[in-house]
C-alpha positions, 0 to 999 in steps of 0.5 A: 855566626854565634852558637845561638844562631847555629843552634837556632838553625839546627832547631829550625831544621829539626822542626822542619824535618819533623813537619816533613815526617808528619806529612800525609805522604810520609804517613802513607809510606809508614802505613804501607810498610806496616801492612807489608810487615804484617803480610810477611809475618803472617805468611811465615805462619806467625800471629800476634797475641793481642794481650802481650803483643808477642808473636806466636806460631799459628795453630795447625790446620785441621785435617778436614781443612787440609783435605779441602786445600788438597782438593783445590791445591791448584788454586792455592796462593804460591806462598802457601801449601796444603799443610801450611797455616799462614792465613793464605788460601788464595792470598786475597785477604793478606794481599788486600791489607793496606791503608783503609783510612787516612785522616790528619795524623792517623792511618788505619790499616787492615784488609779491605775490599771485595774478594774474587770467587775462589771456588768454582761456582761461588757467586758472592764470596765474603769480603776481605774484612769478613774473612779477616774477622773470622781469623781474628776472632778464632785462634789466629789473631794477626792484624796487630803489630807485635813488639818485633814488628813495631821495632822493624817499623821504628827502624824503618822510620829512623832511616827515613828521618835520617835521610831527611836530616841528611838532605837538610845537611844537619 
């Protein structure tokens, strides 16, 4: 086999691999990974400035909100505490982050779905999207990928690409 035939086989394998990566199931895997990255970063108490795409420490909780959390300490999510500013009270909003829309070559992620009542006697709590909106438009933007988050996702994507290329024996 000549060099041209070898190159054509390699190019075909790469094109097939790229097509595999664009497969909707692969996009779903990337959407799930992006959701996980956002959840983990936010639970560490970090938000993302929309204008700079840089991480920043979420503002401290107010005294009155800390008092509220203290009263309901037993109901707090295991990954938070009374004083921790990490957008986690019950954990429902961050846990709900996932793929909201998957169409063609696009996935849109964010909080979704209804919330269970958190407080005793609470009948209709706001949806996870509404709760996220309060945080986003306040001083706690978080549903954005920071530059570091993007690097983590690209590294993950490269590992997926590499494993596909190895399966194709390139």
